[in-house]
C-alpha positions, 0 to 999 in steps of 0.5 A: 424802798431804801431798805430793799437792799442786801445787808452788806451794802449797808455795812460797806457804806457804814465803813466808807462813812467811818473811814471818811471815804466820800469820794466819787466813783463809777459803777457799771451795770452789765450782764456778764454772759448769755444764757444758753439759747439766748443770743441777745437781751432786750433791755427793760426796767430803767423807768422803775430804776430811775423812779427809785433813784429819785425817791430813795430816802430813810425814814425814822422807822428805817433808822430805828430798825438799823439802830437795832442792827448795831449801826452807829448814830453818826452813820444813821444821822448821815442816812437821815439826810441821804439824797442821791446826787449821782450822774447816771447814764443808761441805755434806753428801755427797749434797746437790744443789748449784748454781754459785757456792754454797760447798761447803766453807769452810775457816778456818785460819792461811793456810798451813794453808788454802793447803796443802790446796787441791789435794787438796780440789779433786782429790777433790771434782772427780772424785767430784762429777762422777761422782755428777752423771753417774751420777744422770743415768743413773739418772734416765734409766733410769726405775726400772730398775737401773743397774750401774756397769761402767766399771772397765777404762776408768776413769783408774787404781785410785784413780779406779776406787774413787771412781767405784764409790762416787760412782755408788752414792751417785747411785743405781746398784744396784752395781758390777763393782769387787770391791775397791770392793764389799769396801771400801764394802759396795757390791753387786757384779755380773758376768756373763761375757765373750765369751772364756768363750763362745768358749773352748768348742766350742759356745755351749751348752756354755759356758752349761751350764758356767757355770750348773753353777758358779753355778746360782742367779745366772747371767746368760748373754751371748747375742750372741757369735755370733747373738742369737736362737740364743743366746736359744734356747740360754739358754732350753734351759739355763734349762729344764734349771735348772728341772728341778734346782730352780734359775732362770736369772737373766738374759741379757745383750745387748752389741751391735747394735740393743738395742731390737729385739733385746730385744723378740725375745729377750723373746718367745723367753723368754716363749714358753718360760715364762721370764717371770722371766728378766731382760734385761740390756743393756750396750755404750757406754751413757749417759743419752742412749742409755738414754732412746732405748732406752726411748723405742723400747720396749726390753724391757730390765730393767737396764743395765750402764753403763761407760765413758761414766759412769765417765769422765763422757765428755761432760763430764770435769771440773768448774770447781771452785774454791778461793778466798780470801774473807776475811783477818784485819785487824790488830785481829783482825777479818776483812776480806772479799776478792774476786777481780775478774778478768774472768769470774772474780769471786768472792764476798767474806766468810764465807757460808751457803747457804739452801734454800727449798722449795715446799709439797710439799717440792720445791726452790724456790730457793737464797739465798747469804747472809753467814754471820751473816745469819738466813734462813727457808730451810734452811742447807746448810753444817754444821760438820764440823771444829773446831780441826782435829778432826772435829765431824761424825759421818760418815754411812754410805754407805747414809745418804749414798745416801738423802740423795742420793735424797731430794735428787734426788726434791725437785729438780723435773723441769724441772731434771733434763732431759738437755738444755735444762734450766731454770736453778735460781734461786740468788740473793744476799742483799741484804747480800751484794750490798752487801758485793760493791759495797763490797769492789769499791770499796775494792779498786779504790780501794786498787789505784789509790791504791797502784799506785805 
């Protein structure tokens, strides 16, 4: 995975090496701004990032390829012995976070810290984006189950795995992705396709065939030809299963006016004494459509959500950033640094994020402060690597899921609105504000005086 990087990361590292710049530096990974209709982020992807940082190395094959790209032998020899030796601090996965808060902080010789930028950004961008989107969908479902159904529309095998994991962290009950089920221990779900129904001469024959194979966990797709007729046939098959000591799990709707259809289907099932049979809905759903369905009184028990959640279709990327915030001085100390580009100013120095809560435990505000400041709030960044070795017990996926659930439950409702949500207060400590001003002044002075 060492070559999973942008070319310019390697060219910068080669120049650092050539100029004998091996001094430590600190980089912050953060998200610059909220996308439209987002009011928070649900942080995900840390486990993969740490696994990468522990294992990064350059093989002979990698070095042979880089030699063909023009990198010199001395630099390639350095890469041949490369070992990540950083101290890393990070926010735990499942934590609710906000713009401009450091999510990962890397302090290492600048070549090492620079080299890992692309992987960290790629991993955190996708997984935090999906976890955030999925948390909105789960919130909109108001306690009804949500299953991640987007594998066939997600952007490749790697994304399909990460989407399943991130969605589960955010509160989805499971996934259709069988490999993710095996790899992560996520519950897997599935029903049947229209092609299965269409392959039989009669719809009821398809239902009987499927329930013969899965008498205790069948969900029948009833909208291939006619919803109401399909519901009646599902009721017949459910009664046949009852006579054999089994129960039909549910019926699935995948098209049409889901709210009105679900009400009619619910009546048909109830009229046959099948109140236990669940109604499962799918078909281009997202948090907005689910909200509308529930507002319209839909009688739906669970939702299968695919494309729009699995690609975060309305906001398919985050403005995730990795920027230098301090460098080592000749005397061995650290000097703050910041970017002054218009609309892209960064925060200098090594930082910590403190979370303050109301009396009931709900989140009140965050304060971004310097790392050596003391504050009454709860510090969010924890040390996860020391000298390149893991110093943090990686939590189980179930534990991360619990952390996410607790975080989301403590985020007040006004910050979880799907549109026009309130802005959560994130403040800068006075010491950090002072450092910003002095760093700006010093950088501007140095650039003007040394411009020529």
